[in-house]
C-alpha positions, 0 to 999 in steps of 0.5 A, a space after each residue: 500500500 502506498 499514498 500519492 501526492 494527491 492523497 489517493 491510496 493505492 493498495 495491492 490485492 493479491 486475491 484479485 492480483 490487482 491494484 485498487 485506487 482508493 479516491 476519498 475526495 471523489 467516493 471512488 475505488 478504480 483499478 491501476 495499470 490498464 490490464 497489467 497482468 499480476 501474478 502476486 502484487 506485494 508491496 508498493 511504493 512511489 519515487 519522487 516523480 511519483 511513478 509506481 513500483 510494484 513488487 510482483 512475488 511470484 514472478 520475481 520482478 519489480 513493475 513500474 508505472 507512471 502516474 497515468 499507470 502506464 507500464 514503463 519498465 520492469 526488472 529483476 530476475 531468479 539470479 538477483 530477486 527471489 520471492 521479493 517482499 517489500 520495497 523502499 526507495 532513497 531518491 536521493 541517492 537513486 537506489 532502490 532496496 528489495 527485501 526478500 524473505 525466503 533468502 534471508 537477505 536485500 538486493 539493490 537496484 539503481 531507479 533504472 532496475 540496474 542491480 547493484 548489490 545485496 547484502 544479508 545471510 540467515 542468521 541471528 548475528 548482526 546484519 544477519 536476518 530471519 525473513 526481512 520484511 517492511 523497511 523505512 528509511 530515514 533522513 540520513 539515508 540509513 535503512 531500517 529493517 524489520 527483521 521479523 522472525 529476529 524479532 528486532 529492528 536492524 539498522 544499515 547505511 545506504 550501502 548495506 553496511 550494519 550500524 546497529 539494532 533494537 530488540 522489538 520488546 519494550 512495554 512488558 504487557 506487550 510480548 512483540 514478536 513480529 514485526 512486519 512492516 515500518 515508516 517514519 511518521 511526520 514526529 520523527 518517530 517510528 510506527 511498526 506493525 506486529 503482525 502476530 501480536 496485532 498492534 501498532 507500536 512506536 518507538 524512537 529511531 534509537 529504539 526506546 519504546 513510546 506505546 502501543 495501539 491495538 488489543 494484543 490479539 486479532 480482533 474486528 474491532 475497529 480499534 483494533 487489528 487482525 493481520 496488519 501488513 503494510 504502513 504508509 504515513 503522509 505528509 500530514 501525519 495520517 496513518 494508513 494500514 492494511 489489516 490482511 485478515 480483516 480485509 480493510 484499510 484503516 486510517 489513523 492520526 498522529 497527535 503532534 502539537 502542530 495538528 492539535 493546534 488545528 484541531 483541538 480534541 473536543 468533548 465530542 470527540 471524546 464521546 466519540 471515542 468512548 463508543 467506540 470502547 463500549 
C-alpha cells in the first residue's frame, strides 16, 4: 500500500491480483495498470516523480508505472530477485531496496532497475536476517529493516553496512514478536506493525518504546487489528494501515502539537471514542 501526492491510496490486492486506487475525495475505487497482469502483487512504493513500483512476488519482478498507469519498465530475475516481499526507495542516491524473506537478504538496484549488490544472510548475528520484511529510510539515508523472525529492527547505512539494532520489545505487557512493516512519522518516530500480536507500536529511531495501539490479540474491532501488513504515513501525519485478515484499510492520525493546535480534541471527540470502547 502507498499514498500518492493527491492523497489517493494504492492497495495491492493479492486476492484479486489487482492494484486498487481509493480516492476518498471523489469516493471512488478504481483499478490501476491498464489490465497489467499481476501474479502476486505485494508491496508498493512511489519515487519522487510519483512513478509507482509494484513488487510482484511470484514473477520475481518489480514493475514500474507512470502516474497515468502506463507501464514503463520492469526488472528482476531469479539471479538477483527471488520471492521479493517489500520495497523502499532512496531517491537522493537513486537506490531501490527489495527485501527477500525466503533468502534472508536484501537486493539493491538503481532507479532504472540495474542490479547493484545485495547484503544479508540467514542467521541471528548482526547484519544477518530471519525473513526480513518492511523497510524505512530515515533523513540520513539509513535503512531500517523489520527483521521479522528475529524480532528486531536492524539499521544499515545506504551501502548495506550494519550500524545497530534494537529488539522488538519494550512494554512488558506486550511481548512483541513479528515486526512486519514500518514507517517514519511526521514526528520523526518509527511506527511499526506487529503482525502476530496485531499491534501498531511506536519507537524512537534509537529504539526506545513509546506506545502501542491495539488489543494484543486479533480482533475485528475498529480500534484494533487482525493481521496488519502494510503501513504508509503522509505529510499530514495520517497513518494508513492495511489489515489483511480483516480485508480493510484503517486510518489514524498522529497527534503532533502542530496538528492539535489546528484540530483540538473536544468533548464530542471524547464521546465518540468512548462509544467505540463500549
